[in-house]
N, C-alpha and C positions, 0 to 999 in steps of 0.2 A: 505493500500501500503505500502511496504517497501522499505527502501534507506539507505544508509550506510551514517554510520555519526564514524565519529574516528574508533572505536575498534568494533561498535557495528551498528550491524541491529535495525533502528530505524521503528515500524510502525507509518503511521501518517493517516490520513486525510485532503482534503482542499478543504473546499466548499465557494461558495456563486461567486460574481462576481469577474470577475478577476482585474477590476480597482476599488473595494471598501476597504477600508481601511482595515488591519489586525488586529484580533480578536486570540491572541495565545494562547487557554484554556490549563492548566495548572491543572491536575488530585491530587485526596489525594494519599495518602496511601493507598495500599491496594486495589486498583480500575482500572478505567485504563482509557482513553479514549473513552469508551462506554459510562461513566456513565456523556456525555455532550448528547448525541445523540436525547433529545426530545430539548432540551434546542437551537440546534444547526438550528436545521425547521426553530425558529424564527429568529436567529442572521444570517442564512447564507443568508435571504432576503435583508440585509444592506451590512454586511462586509463578506470579505473574511474571512475564519473562518478555522484556523491551530490546529486542536485540533491532540494529540499525544500519545505515550505509554512512559514512561518514563524509566528510566534504569531498567531491572530489573520487569517491569509490564506489561501485555498484553502481546500481543505480541513483543513486544520489546527486544531484548538479555537481559537474564539474570547473565553477567559473577558475580562472589562470590566476596562477598565484602572484608572490607569495601569499602562505597562509601566515597567523600568528596564533600563540595561544590565546589570549581574552577571544579573535575571533570563532575559534574551534568550540573555545567554551562555549561559548553563545549558544552555537550551535548544539547542544548538548542539553543546556537549561531550556532555549528554547523549545524545544522536542519534547520536555517534560512541562512544559507549559502548556503548549497546544492540546499535551493530549491528557491535561488535567491529572498529573504527577506531585505528590507533595516531596516527594524522597525517594529514594532507592538504594538498594547496595550494587555499588559502581563496581564490575567486574571488570577489567582492562587487561587484553595481554597488548605487549610489544608498547605501538602506539598509543593504543587505546589504555594500556598501563600509568602513560604519561600522562595523556588526559584527566585519567582517574583521580591523580595525584593536582593536577592543575582544578581538577573543581575539587578537590577535598580543601583548598588553599581560598580558591575565589570566592565559593558558593558552596562553604560548609552546610548550609539550609539545606541543600540538595541532598544531602551525603548521610545514609547510617551510618554505612560501614565502605570500606575496600577488601576489592582483593587484587591484586596485582601480581602481575603474570610474567614472566618473562621480560622483564622490562626495567628503565633504571633511571635516577633521580638523573642524571649528569652525560653530557655528553664530554668529552673534553675537548680542549681547543684545536690538539694536534688530529683531529678524525674531522675535523671543518676541511677541508680539501677533499677527505674519500669520500665527505659524502654532497661537495662540489662538483667533486668529476661524473658522481651517479645521474646529478641531475643531466647534468652537460651527455652523458651518455642515453639518459632515455629522451631527455630533448632531441637529439640528433635521430636514434635507433628507431623508438619507441621503446615498450617493454618486453617483449620476446628474448634479446639476448638477454634480460636479466632473470629470466627464469632458472636455466640450470644450475650457475652459481646460490640463487637464493633457496632454490629445493636444499641442497648442500649442507649450507649454513643451516636451515630450518629444522632438518630430521638428520638422527645418526644414521649412518653407514647401514648400520646392518637394519635399522627399520628400512631407507631405502629398496634393500636387496631381497626386503621379504614379497616374494608374489605379493599373499595375503593384502599387503599395501599399498598393491598399484592401483588402487581407487582413491585412496585418498591420496596419495600422490600426484594420480593424474588431475582430481579437482582442484585441491590446491594450484600446483600449476595453470590451471585454464585461469583462476581464478587470478593469478601473478599478472599474465598475457593479457588478460582486458581489465585490468586498471587505468585509468582515463592519465593521460600524461601529466596532464594540467593538477590531476589530486598528487597521482604519485609524488611530482616537482615542486607543489606546493608545502604539502605534509614534510619533507625530505627538507625542506628550510627550515620551520618549525624546529623541525627532532635536528638538525644540526646546534639550534641555536639555544638545546636545552640546559637551564641550569636553575635545577628546582635544591638539588643538595641544604643549602643556608636556612632556607625554607621550610624544611621535612618537621622538623620541632614544633613549628603552627599547629599541625593534624594531630588533633583530639577523639579520631572517631579509630572504634575499634580498627584493625588492619590486619592482612591475612597475606604474607606474600610468598609468593611459589615462585621457582626455580627450577632447572631442568640440567643438570650437575656438569650435562657434554656442550652446553651451549654458547659457542662462541662472541654469541653478538649484546646481550647482556647477562655475561657470566654468575656465577654465585656469590665473587665479590661486591660487583654490583648490586645484588640485590640484601646481601647482607649491612652495605650502608643503608638502603633506605631501612628492613628491620629494626638496624641500631638507631636512626635518626628520628623513627616516629615512635612517642612514646606507647608504651605498650605492644607492638606488633612482634607478631608471630613468624619466625621462616622456615616454610619446609623447600624441601632443597630432594630432588627426584633423581633416584639412579635410572639411567641408560632412559632418561631425553634430553632431547635439547630443546630450540627457542619453543618449536610447535607443542610444548610438552601437553597440553589438551588434547590433542588428539594423536599421540604419543603412551598418554597412558590416562585413556578416557577414565577407567573406574576409580580409579587414584586420586585423580582429578575432582571428579565430582564428590566422591566420597570427603577428600579433606574440605571441599566448595560446603557441599550440604553441613558434614561437622563444624564448620567456622558460625556461619548463618544459625544456627541451630543453639550454638552454646551461647550468642548473641539473645536470647530470646527474645526472639526479634517479631513473633505474631503478636500483629497487630497493627504492625510499622510500616513504613517504608510502601504505602500503601496507593492509591488511585484516589483521589479528591472523589 
């Protein structure tokens, strides 16, 4: 479904019981809300699950960038506003986790809990040329050349080579290739400039941080910085998982997510208005 949010039309799905706590899912760079589809089947038994395509991704509008975090937070809070959602448990992977952290700082009244997956709070200045090169490459050649290297970073070698996982690898590869150039480059500029670590101590919402032990892009050390900086945050490191740990370890991911939410005793919170 599409709905107008500020200057863009946003593609979203809303599943699960209308009176359940709202779980808002933020996807990674170069995917869409479709990456969550199989997990939503389980989550929607218990929660009101809102998944959506971020600016420039999936079927949402893709205006030219660069994008900035204030704008991207505005998209997420704007979607909640038009849907009548007061608060949500924000679960974000990679760039979605970066956005969730920004939400907790800029719009804490919209956040009842945070689940931060395969993400970081800071992009070191020495990585800026890497992001600039990716932006230049995608601008010149499109997304197709990015698929192979991205899949190698996102999934462990054993997972990629197991024939049982061919469907997952194929579907994520298709999402990467289909990502609009404007959207990739717009978000990449925001990610390049990420510098949230000094502000994490201002987050006072229950937080769970999850990371794969084999994640090269947002390694356990980055997750540990987040968990150590947010008061009371918990850290879980998943063995035999890389960046896309919810897809590599779906059962363990779901168990950890649901246990965390239940431990917060959120019945009656994070509901639609």
